[in-house]
MARVEX-997119 format. One line per field, with one value per residue: residue number from 1; x negated, y, z of N, C-alpha, C in turn. Coordinates in nm, 3 decimals, padded with zeros to 5 digits. Atoms other than C-alpha are relative to their C-alpha. Example, Ala and Ser with C-alpha at 12.3 -4.5 7.8 and 13.67 -1.06 7.14 Angstrom:
BEGIN
nr	[1|2]
npx	[-00.089|00.082]
npy	[-00.119|-00.119]
npz	[00.000|-00.006]
capx	[-01.230|-01.367]
capy	[-00.450|-00.106]
capz	[00.780|00.714]
cpx	[-00.090|00.077]
cpy	[00.120|00.109]
cpz	[00.000|00.073]
END
This chain:
BEGIN
nr	[1|2|3|4|5|6|7|8|9|10|11|12|13|14|15|16|17|18|19|20|21|22|23|24|25|26|27|28|29|30|31|32|33|34|35|36|37|38|39|40|41|42|43|44|45|46|47|48|49|50|51|52|53|54|55|56|57|58|59|60|61|62|63|64|65|66|67|68|69|70|71|72|73|74|75|76|77|78|79|80|81|82|83|84|85|86|87|88|89|90|91|92|93|94|95|96|97|98|99|100|101|102|103|104|105|106|107|108|109|110|111|112|113|114|115|116|117|118|119|120|121|122|123|124|125|126|127|128|129|130|131|132|133|134|135|136|137|138|139|140|141|142|143|144|145|146|147|148|149]
npx	[00.152|00.098|00.019|00.062|-00.086|00.063|-00.101|-00.121|-00.155|-00.087|-00.054|00.077|00.156|00.057|00.096|00.099|-00.003|00.005|-00.101|-00.080|-00.147|-00.043|00.070|-00.066|00.001|00.121|-00.005|-00.119|-00.067|00.085|00.133|-00.009|-00.080|00.119|-00.003|00.080|00.065|-00.013|00.099|00.138|00.103|00.063|-00.104|-00.010|00.142|-00.053|-00.143|-00.043|-00.020|-00.146|-00.072|00.062|-00.063|-00.099|-00.057|-00.032|-00.144|-00.132|-00.042|-00.048|-00.072|-00.075|-00.012|-00.063|-00.126|-00.041|-00.044|-00.176|-00.077|-00.039|-00.068|-00.125|-00.081|-00.106|-00.086|-00.149|-00.042|-00.148|-00.041|-00.146|-00.024|-00.151|-00.042|-00.123|-00.119|-00.029|00.128|00.137|00.068|-00.019|00.139|00.060|00.051|00.097|00.162|00.087|-00.043|00.041|00.103|-00.027|-00.053|00.130|00.140|-00.029|00.006|00.095|00.067|00.088|-00.095|-00.020|-00.017|-00.114|00.056|00.061|-00.112|-00.033|-00.057|-00.110|-00.130|-00.033|-00.130|-00.146|-00.096|00.066|00.034|00.152|00.073|00.094|00.069|00.127|00.084|00.136|00.103|00.049|-00.044|00.008|-00.047|-00.135|-00.094|-00.124|-00.072|-00.141|-00.081|-00.146|-00.080|-00.114|-00.051|-00.018|-00.116]
npy	[00.069|00.000|00.155|-00.012|00.104|00.134|00.044|-00.097|00.039|-00.123|-00.148|-00.059|-00.049|00.066|00.054|-00.083|-00.145|-00.076|-00.093|-00.015|00.039|-00.013|00.078|00.109|00.043|00.026|00.071|00.090|00.073|-00.008|00.050|00.135|00.060|00.005|-00.091|-00.105|-00.015|-00.175|-00.035|-00.015|-00.061|00.134|00.010|-00.110|00.074|00.076|-00.054|-00.002|00.145|-00.011|-00.057|00.064|00.140|-00.067|-00.042|00.132|00.073|-00.075|00.001|00.130|00.005|-00.080|00.043|00.135|-00.067|-00.045|00.115|00.000|-00.098|00.016|00.142|-00.020|-00.090|00.031|00.139|-00.003|00.079|-00.005|00.049|00.009|00.019|-00.002|-00.152|-00.009|-00.034|-00.176|-00.016|-00.058|00.114|00.012|-00.053|-00.037|00.093|-00.086|00.029|00.117|00.044|-00.033|00.043|00.107|00.033|-00.036|00.076|00.118|-00.021|-00.031|00.061|-00.095|-00.057|-00.133|-00.030|-00.087|-00.190|-00.105|-00.090|-00.147|00.005|00.005|00.028|00.136|00.011|00.017|00.035|00.071|-00.106|-00.044|-00.094|-00.029|-00.044|-00.028|00.100|-00.070|00.073|-00.094|-00.132|-00.041|00.088|00.017|00.119|00.023|00.101|-00.012|00.099|00.044|00.053|00.058|00.089|00.123|00.059]
npz	[-00.012|00.161|00.063|00.123|00.071|00.062|00.147|00.036|-00.076|00.105|00.003|-00.073|00.062|00.062|-00.036|00.007|-00.019|-00.159|-00.018|-00.141|-00.030|-00.121|-00.139|-00.031|00.148|00.034|-00.119|00.003|00.125|00.094|-00.026|00.038|00.138|00.075|00.151|-00.015|-00.127|-00.064|00.077|-00.049|00.116|00.056|00.051|00.112|00.103|00.071|00.079|00.141|00.027|-00.034|00.130|00.131|-00.051|-00.004|00.136|00.068|-00.037|00.082|00.134|00.060|-00.059|00.094|00.130|-00.056|-00.041|00.101|00.022|-00.060|00.050|00.157|-00.010|-00.078|00.088|00.097|-00.033|-00.004|-00.077|-00.040|-00.117|-00.005|-00.142|00.010|-00.016|-00.101|00.048|00.042|00.101|-00.050|-00.061|-00.124|-00.077|00.083|00.088|00.006|00.050|00.024|00.079|00.113|00.017|00.047|00.131|00.104|-00.050|00.062|00.170|00.040|-00.048|-00.082|-00.102|00.011|-00.142|-00.011|-00.010|00.121|00.071|-00.061|-00.106|00.095|-00.058|00.053|00.099|-00.126|00.124|00.150|00.118|00.091|-00.071|00.021|-00.102|00.015|-00.063|-00.024|-00.011|-00.069|00.011|00.089|00.105|-00.048|00.103|00.024|00.013|00.040|-00.015|00.051|-00.160|00.036|-00.106|-00.041|-00.002]
capx	[-11.843|-12.077|-12.066|-12.222|-11.972|-12.088|-11.785|-11.534|-11.222|-10.901|-10.825|-11.129|-11.486|-11.674|-11.978|-12.277|-12.114|-12.152|-11.847|-11.704|-11.422|-11.241|-11.444|-11.164|-11.133|-11.502|-11.511|-11.197|-11.176|-11.451|-11.770|-11.598|-11.463|-11.847|-11.717|-11.937|-12.209|-12.278|-12.540|-12.905|-13.241|-13.317|-12.975|-12.985|-13.327|-13.077|-12.809|-12.917|-12.910|-12.567|-12.470|-12.634|-12.437|-12.108|-12.095|-12.162|-11.859|-11.624|-11.727|-11.697|-11.391|-11.250|-11.350|-11.159|-10.834|-10.847|-10.805|-10.482|-10.361|-10.376|-10.271|-09.935|-09.870|-09.520|-09.450|-09.100|-08.988|-08.631|-08.505|-08.173|-08.009|-07.634|-07.396|-07.111|-06.732|-06.796|-07.130|-07.409|-07.640|-07.598|-07.949|-08.175|-08.406|-08.750|-09.151|-09.244|-08.994|-09.108|-09.430|-09.393|-09.195|-09.479|-09.774|-09.561|-09.519|-09.862|-10.048|-10.256|-10.187|-10.040|-10.014|-09.690|-09.884|-09.965|-09.616|-09.538|-09.349|-08.981|-08.605|-08.508|-08.293|-07.937|-07.751|-07.824|-07.963|-08.290|-08.546|-08.866|-09.155|-09.515|-09.802|-10.105|-10.396|-10.627|-10.659|-10.712|-10.541|-10.152|-09.941|-09.590|-09.363|-09.005|-08.747|-08.396|-08.212|-07.935|-07.666|-07.680|-07.406]
capy	[-04.696|-04.705|-05.075|-05.166|-05.408|-05.761|-05.832|-05.652|-05.592|-05.441|-05.117|-05.046|-05.066|-05.262|-05.483|-05.256|-04.964|-04.783|-04.661|-04.541|-04.739|-04.762|-04.934|-05.187|-05.275|-05.327|-05.535|-05.719|-05.824|-05.703|-05.843|-06.162|-06.263|-06.177|-05.893|-05.649|-05.565|-05.266|-05.049|-05.075|-04.975|-05.380|-05.383|-05.077|-05.273|-05.508|-05.282|-05.308|-05.672|-05.660|-05.425|-05.636|-05.955|-05.760|-05.620|-05.958|-06.125|-05.825|-05.850|-06.247|-06.199|-05.927|-06.125|-06.439|-06.194|-06.070|-06.410|-06.481|-06.137|-06.221|-06.604|-06.441|-06.141|-06.153|-06.506|-06.584|-06.802|-06.970|-07.021|-07.147|-07.149|-07.212|-06.929|-06.845|-06.795|-06.413|-06.484|-06.428|-06.660|-06.836|-06.778|-06.537|-06.640|-06.483|-06.438|-06.775|-06.931|-06.726|-06.790|-07.154|-07.190|-06.980|-07.216|-07.518|-07.340|-07.229|-07.480|-07.226|-07.141|-06.836|-06.668|-06.510|-06.188|-06.117|-06.034|-05.671|-05.612|-05.703|-05.708|-06.088|-06.174|-06.223|-06.247|-06.430|-06.229|-06.063|-05.925|-05.815|-05.825|-05.690|-05.926|-05.724|-05.893|-05.655|-05.277|-05.219|-05.539|-05.592|-05.870|-05.856|-06.160|-06.211|-06.383|-06.557|-06.617|-06.868|-07.042|-07.383|-07.609]
capz	[20.429|20.100|19.927|19.625|19.438|19.356|19.105|18.943|19.146|19.002|18.992|19.234|19.067|18.837|18.936|19.017|19.126|19.468|19.593|19.949|20.092|20.393|20.695|20.748|20.364|20.337|20.678|20.636|20.240|20.027|20.236|20.324|20.011|19.861|19.621|19.804|20.030|20.271|20.089|20.190|20.012|19.966|19.805|19.576|19.405|19.290|19.095|18.765|18.745|18.909|18.634|18.363|18.503|18.552|18.186|18.058|18.247|18.099|17.794|17.749|17.943|17.694|17.378|17.562|17.623|17.273|17.125|17.343|17.249|16.874|16.984|17.168|16.967|16.847|16.947|16.932|17.261|17.344|17.695|17.798|18.136|18.225|18.215|18.425|18.301|18.261|18.030|18.248|18.404|18.726|18.833|18.656|18.393|18.534|18.497|18.586|18.421|18.098|18.168|18.185|17.859|17.702|17.867|17.700|17.321|17.311|17.483|17.686|18.068|18.092|18.438|18.559|18.677|18.305|18.228|18.280|18.575|18.412|18.535|18.526|18.238|18.389|18.035|17.688|17.415|17.245|17.473|17.437|17.691|17.695|17.834|18.009|17.958|18.070|18.132|17.778|17.567|17.564|17.351|17.278|17.307|17.155|17.334|17.261|17.626|17.531|17.692|17.826|17.699]
cpx	[-00.018|00.030|-00.061|00.092|-00.091|00.065|00.094|00.098|00.068|00.024|-00.095|-00.124|-00.027|-00.142|-00.092|00.017|-00.009|00.119|00.033|00.119|00.003|-00.097|00.080|-00.008|-00.127|00.019|00.103|00.017|-00.123|-00.150|00.019|00.013|-00.164|00.051|-00.091|-00.083|-00.039|-00.147|-00.123|-00.129|-00.024|00.089|00.009|-00.120|00.080|00.123|-00.003|00.015|00.162|00.089|00.046|00.114|00.155|00.072|00.008|00.115|00.092|-00.038|00.031|00.165|00.128|-00.011|00.115|00.217|00.058|00.043|00.137|00.081|00.048|00.100|00.160|00.044|00.114|00.029|00.120|00.018|00.160|00.027|00.161|00.016|00.152|00.078|00.157|00.137|-00.008|-00.135|-00.121|-00.039|00.025|-00.083|-00.073|-00.112|-00.175|-00.152|-00.043|00.078|-00.064|-00.132|-00.061|00.009|-00.113|-00.097|00.047|-00.036|-00.110|-00.119|-00.131|00.021|00.024|00.055|00.127|00.013|-00.049|00.087|00.014|00.094|00.184|00.095|00.020|00.103|00.119|00.107|-00.076|00.002|-00.149|-00.090|-00.152|-00.127|-00.130|-00.107|-00.107|-00.124|-00.121|00.020|00.048|00.124|00.130|00.027|00.160|00.079|00.144|00.055|00.150|00.027|00.148|00.086|-00.003|00.112|00.049]
cpy	[-00.006|-00.177|-00.002|-00.156|-00.122|-00.014|00.090|-00.042|00.118|00.090|00.074|00.062|-00.129|-00.030|00.080|00.130|00.003|00.074|00.018|-00.051|00.002|-00.120|-00.168|-00.088|-00.083|-00.173|-00.125|-00.076|-00.004|-00.109|-00.117|-00.113|00.018|00.085|00.114|00.000|00.128|00.037|00.024|00.025|-00.134|-00.031|00.084|-00.070|-00.099|00.048|-00.021|-00.137|-00.039|00.049|-00.080|-00.138|00.047|00.049|-00.127|-00.028|00.059|-00.010|-00.154|00.030|00.102|-00.081|-00.137|00.035|00.037|-00.098|-00.021|00.103|-00.044|-00.153|-00.001|00.117|-00.054|-00.143|00.013|-00.149|-00.050|-00.071|-00.033|-00.047|-00.017|00.107|-00.022|00.029|00.150|-00.003|00.018|-00.091|-00.029|00.047|00.100|-00.030|00.127|-00.004|-00.122|-00.115|00.037|-00.060|-00.141|-00.031|00.053|-00.089|-00.119|00.012|00.040|-00.065|00.054|00.059|00.128|00.024|00.095|00.148|00.074|00.078|00.152|-00.023|00.043|-00.046|-00.166|-00.017|-00.056|-00.022|-00.064|00.139|00.025|00.045|-00.034|00.033|-00.018|-00.088|00.107|-00.064|00.009|00.143|00.095|-00.123|-00.048|-00.094|00.011|-00.136|00.048|-00.071|-00.012|-00.082|-00.059|-00.082|-00.142|-00.071|-00.083]
cpz	[-00.146|00.008|-00.120|-00.048|-00.071|-00.138|-00.018|00.068|-00.044|00.046|00.112|-00.043|-00.065|00.069|-00.019|00.050|00.152|-00.008|00.186|00.024|00.143|00.084|-00.009|-00.142|-00.012|00.091|-00.027|-00.132|-00.083|00.061|00.015|-00.085|-00.094|-00.115|00.038|00.091|00.001|-00.086|00.055|-00.102|-00.040|-00.117|-00.139|-00.063|-00.084|-00.089|-00.131|-00.050|00.022|-00.091|-00.114|-00.013|-00.036|-00.140|-00.056|00.010|-00.083|-00.129|-00.074|00.036|-00.114|-00.143|00.002|-00.030|-00.123|-00.097|00.036|-00.020|-00.112|00.029|00.044|-00.080|-00.088|-00.013|00.045|00.108|00.006|00.146|00.032|00.149|-00.022|00.016|00.074|-00.125|-00.079|-00.096|00.050|00.072|00.117|00.097|-00.108|-00.063|00.035|-00.025|00.008|-00.072|-00.158|-00.030|00.003|-00.129|-00.088|-00.003|-00.128|-00.158|00.000|00.008|00.095|00.124|-00.014|00.167|-00.015|00.013|-00.117|-00.051|00.079|00.053|-00.088|00.094|-00.030|-00.104|00.099|-00.108|-00.131|-00.083|-00.047|00.093|-00.037|00.111|-00.040|00.097|00.020|00.070|00.070|-00.012|-00.186|-00.115|00.083|-00.107|00.013|-00.018|-00.018|00.081|00.011|00.131|-00.098|00.114|-00.012|00.010|00.080]
END
C-alpha cells in the first residue's frame, strides 16, 4: 500500500515522503496514529506543504539536540550502589539509573532510550557511554561507578 507520511517516522520515512509499506502496518499503526494517509490525488496536492512543515520541525529538533549535545558532551557523573564482598554490585546500574542521574546533574530531562545500547554496569570503575540524540548527533558522557559505604 502506498502512503504519504504526515510526520517523521524513525528509520522509515520523513514527513512528505510517499512510500510503499505493508498493508497491515499502514492500517494498524500508521493511519490510526495519524502518521500517514493512503495516497489519493487530493492528498498528493498537499505534499509540498507537508514536506515544508516536516523540514521545519526537523530543523528545530536538530538545533535543540545540538545545544543538548554541547551541554552533555564530556559530562562527568558519579553513580553509587551497594557492592557484594566480591566487589560486584548487588544489582546492576542500568540505563534508567544513569538517565535519572544525568537528568538531575544537568537539569534537563534525559530519556533512557537516548543512551546507546549498553550492558548494565556490574562493577565499580570508569565507564564511557555515548548518547544518540538524533541520527547525526551524538554526545559522550563519562561515568564513575563507586561503591556505596
